[in-house]
N, C-alpha and C positions, 0 to 999 in steps of 0.2 A: 503494499499500499505507498509507502515511501517514496518508490518510484512514481507513482501516479500522482502524488502530491507533489512532488519536486518538478516533474515534466509541466502540470498545469500551473504551478508557481513561476516556474520560470520562460515558459512561454509566452511572448507577447500575445495579447487577446486581441490584438485588432486584427481585424478581416480586411483586406482590402484584394477582392479575387479577379479583379482588373488590371492588368499587365502593359505598361510601355516595353517593347519589344524589337529587337532585332528581325526584321524582316528575313532574313534569312531561316529562321526556326519556325517553325509549326509550334501552337500551341497548343499542348494538354495540361491536365489535372492529376493526383492520385490523392486518396484519402488513407490516411495510416490511422489506422482501427488497433487504440489497444484497451484492452479489458481484463478485467479480473483483478482478484484481490492479491493472485500470484499472476503479475501483467504478463501476457501473452498477445504480441503482435499479430494481426492475420496478414498474409502474404499470398501468394498464389503461383502457379507455375504454369506459365506458357504451354501450350500445346506445340508439337514438334514442327508443326504440318504449316505453322506462321509464317507472314511475309515479314514481317517485323519481332524482334525478340524470340524469337523460337527455343523454348526450353527454357527460358530464363526466367527465373525467379523475381518477383515485383511486387509492388503492392496495388489493388484494387483501382483502375483509371484507365485513361485513355483521352485519345483529342476532342479538343473543342466541337461542336457541332452547331451548325447556324441558331437549331433550336434553343441553344443554352443561353441562358442570358446574361452567365457569368462562369468563369470556371469553377468556381466554388460547386454552382449547379452542375457543371461537368463531371466532377468528381463523385458529388453524390449520385447521378445518373448513372453512371457506369459501375460503381459500385452497387449498386441494384440491380443492373444488368448483369454484371458479371459472378455474382456470388449471392444474391438474394438478399441483401442488409440492407435496409432502409434505416439512413441517417438521418435527422433533422438538422437543419442548419442550426439550429440553438445547441446542437450537441457537439459541434466543432468548436475548439478551444481556441483554435490559432494556425497560421501558418507558417512553414519554413520558410527557408529562402531557395527561388527556383534554382531548377538544375537543368545539366543542359545531356542530353544523349550523346554517343560518341557517334553512331554510325546511321541514325534513324531520322537526324534533323528535329529534334522536339526539345522544347524548352518547355520543363515542367514545375509547374508549381505545387508543393506538397502541401495539404490541412493535414490537422492531427486533430481526431477524435478520442476523447476516454471516457469508455462505458462499463456500466458494474457487471454488465454482463450480456454477453448476445445469443438468440438463438440458433437452429441449426442451418448451417448456411448450404445453399447450393448450386455448384460452379455450373455455369452456363459452355456455349463452346467453345468460347477464349478462354477458358481455365480447365489445364488439366487436372490440378489437385489446388484443392484449399488449406493452406500451413497453418497453424495455430503455434507459432512459437514462443518458446518461455522470453520473454524479452529481457533480460538482467542475463543470463548465460548468453546469449547471444551476441548481444552486444559484446562482451570478453571475448570474443573469436576475431575481434579486428585483428587485420595484419596488412601491410603494406601489400598492393597486387603486385605480383611480379612480373606481369606482363608488360613491358614496355609500350607497345603501341596501344596500349589503354590510358597511359599517362601522359598523350598528348595534350589534353584537354588541361587538365590541373591532376596535382597528387590526388591519388587514387588508392583505394583502400578496397577489400575484401572481408566478407564476412561467412560464416561458413556453420550451416545446419544440414546436420545427417548427411554429410559427405557431399553437400551439394554449396555449388561456392555461390555468395550474394554480390556481384560486382556491378560498376554503372553508377545509374544513376539512383536505382534502388541504396548501393551501398553508401551513394553520396548523402541519401537522406537519413541514414540509419547512422551516420558517422554526426549530422547533427543532431540527433535525438541525444546521443551519447556527448556531443559536446555541451547539450543542455545538461544532462544530470551531474558531470563534470566541472561544471563552471561558478 
C-alpha cells in the first residue's frame, strides 16, 4: 500500500491530454493501471502477427482516433477495447512525460490510474495475453538495455518478467514510475 500512496503523492495530478508535438510522430496514449494492496501493474503481450510491436509487452493503449476528444479519451477507449477494463476519467490520477517509439514513429502520452481492485479482464484480438505483474519486484529487474541499436533515442532500460523482456517505450514509462518511487 505504501507504493500506491507514494505514486499518488508524487505524481502530478494535473492532466493535460493535448500535446504540442513534432509532426514527424503520430500521437498515441496508454493507461498504466496499478491495482491491489500488493500492487500489480496490468500489461499486455501483443500477438506475433501484428504489424507494429509484434510479441512485445506493453501497456493497454493505442493511436489517437479522429473520434477521440483527446489523448486521455484514447487511452481509456483503447484500454476498454483491448482488455475490457472500464476506467472513468476521475480514476486517472495523473500523467507521465511523453515517450517516443524507436521503430513505429509514435509519441505516446502515458496516463496513470490506481485502483483498489479490477474485475476479470478479457483480451481482444490485439492482445495475446494480459499480464498482472507484481510492481515492486518487477521494478527491481531494471537493467541497462544491452542492445546498442535501442539506445539511439536516449538511454534505454529493460525490465524482465517471467523470462520476457520489456524494453522501448514501455520500459521508459516503467523507469518514470521507478523514478517517482525513489524521488
